[in-house]
N, C-alpha and C positions, 0 to 999 in steps of 0.2 A: 969686619966686624958688624955692620948693620942688617949685612944678610945674615950671618949667622943667628942674631937674635929673634930676626923675623920668623926664620925656621923653626927655632924652637917655640915661641909664642904660637904659631899654627899647631905646631903638635900639641901643645899643653889644651889647647882648646879644644882640639880634636878629641882628646881623651876624657876632659871634663865634659863635653856635650853629649856624649854616648854613656848613657845610662847601661850599668853592669848588668847580665843575667841573672834572675832570682832564681835562688837554691832551690831544688826541689823539698818538695812535702814529705818529709818523712814520717813513718808510721802508718800508709795507706796501703792494703793488701792489693796483690796484685789481681785483676778481675781473670776467673777462671769461668769457662762456658759452665751451666748447670750438669750438662752430662758429658763429659770429656770421654771421645775416643782414645781408649788405650793406645798408647803408642808403641811399636814393635822395639824391639830388641836393639837395632842399629838406630832410631829414629834420635835427632837433636832439639832440643828446647832451648837452645841460646837464643835462634829468630823466630823463635815462632810468633806472629800477628796474635794480637788479644783481641775481641771485640768491642766496640765503643759502645758505652752503656752510660745512659744519662745518670748523672751522681743523684738522683732522688729515686732511681730506680733498684730494686734490689732484686739477685737473680734467684729465680726462682727454683730450689732443689725439685732434682727427678723424683717423683714416687716411686714407693721402694716398688719391687717387681717379686712376682711371687717366686717362690721356688720350684726351678722344674722338677716335675717329677719322674725320678729314675727306674727305669723300667729294669727289673731284677731277671737277669737270662739264666735259667735252670744251666748247673752243671752237669753236662755229658760227656760222657764214657763213650769208649770205643765200642761197637755193636759188635766186636766180633766175639765169639766165646773163647774161652779162655780153658787151660786144662782143668781149671777147679770145675767151671760150667759141666766139661764134659763126662767129669767123675761124681758130679751129683747127681746128673742126669741118669748114668749107667746104674749108680745106687740109689736111688729113688726107692724103688720098690720092694729095696728089701732083698729078701730071699722067697717072692711070693712066686717065681718062675723057674724053682730049683725042681719041682716034680713036674713029671709030664714029659712030653716032648716039643718043649718051647726052643726055638729055635732065635736069638737074637744078633741082631743089626744094626748100625746105627750110621748117619751121615753128618756131618759138619757144615752146615753155610754159614754166608756170612752174617746171618742174625739171628740165628737158632741153632738147636740140636735136635735132631729127629731119632729116635730109638724106637725099635720094631721087635716085636715077641709077634711068634706065628706058630698056631698048632694045628697041624692037620689031621688029629685024632679028633676033636672037639667038633668042627673045626673053628678057630678063630682068629683071632689079631686084636694085634694091642699097641696103640702108637702113642707114645709122649714126645711131646715138643717143649724144649725149654727153650722160650723164646726170650730177646734181649729187648728191652725198651731203654735205649742210650738215655734219654731226657729222662726216665721216670714215668709215669703212669698213676692216674686215679680209676675210681669206679666207672668214672663216665667215660674213659679211654676203651677199657675192656667193652663194656656196652657196643662201643662202637665197631670193636674187633669183632667180637661175638654176636655177630645179628647175622638177618636173614640172606645178606650179601656174603657174609663169610661163611655161613652153613652150605650156602648152594657151591661153593669152593671147595670147601672141606668134602663136600659128599659129592665131587664133580663126578667121581670114578664109579658111582652107585646109580642104577638105573631110575632111581627116584627114593625119595625118603620123607619122613612125615614127623614133626614136631608133635611131641606128647605133653610135655611139661617142662618144668624147672623149679630148683628150691635153694637156697641158701641155708649157712649155719651163721653163728652170733661170729665166727673170726671169717666173713668172708671167701668160704669155700663156695663155690658153686659147682652145683649139676645139672646137666640138661639130659632130658631124654629122649631119645628117639626112635625111629621104627625105619629101618633103609630095606633097600630091596637090591639085589645083585644077582644075576643070573635066574631069576624067578622064583628065588627065595627069600625069604623074611630074616629079618636079623635085628636082634634086638642091641639099642646104642645106647651104654653111659659115656657120658664126657663130662669131664671135671675140669674146671680152671681154679688154679692154686695159684696166689700171690705169694711166691717163695721169697723175694727181697724186692726192696723199692723198683730196682731196675730188672728184676727177673719173673718170669711168670710160667709156668708150667700147668699144659693140657695134658689130659689123659683121658683115652678113647678106647672104649672094651667093646666091639662088637663078636657076638657070638650068637647063634641061634636061638630062639624064643624058648622060653621054659630050660634051658641049660645049667645046671646047678652050678657050674663053674662060676658063673655071673654073681652070685650072692657071693661064694667065697672069697673070689677074688676082690670084691666089693669092699668086703670086711676086711681083708689082710692090708690092701692101700688105704680104704677111707674109713674106717670104724666109725668114725663121727658123723658121716653123710653115705651111710650106704646107697640108700635110694630117697627118693623123694615120698615123703608122708601121703 
């Protein structure tokens, strides 16, 4: 009995001598890093360690960042001409070549349609190109396309050529004038550039001997708004 009372007394002293743990302080928010790293979809927050900040410090919020500038990419189309492009190119001059011995042919490339009319009686050659700009174009693009380097390619089959002048109307129609030499003969060249649609450009090149009356007739039939440069 004495041993039982002694054991109970020792147990009682041990229980009274150890202070109970203090309850957690309620109402304090968890410390969060000022610029948290986004968690992945499968990350867990249960055991995430938190930084130890002094009680007198207040986490400094991250400065707002500027919104990123999003570059607008133009909506591009397929560069391959459609049947509508072919029909447009063939019908563009109307009935201007119905009279005479004009023979027509055309080809379709990956980004353009080339239509050619030839007359042995004059003699003359007319070339229409329906160009496709898949992402659109501006005047500066046309300036870069129809420049000295471009002209050297266009007149690559001639013995030589000379730039004369150019002009435009208020709707953006361009006319370039040249003198070209082929097999020792000089030819007058009128080269129109027409912005047909936001993604289509039509060029129209007429090559005839100098002082041929058909040049003015054809110019008036196709481009009455800009037959020649004033």
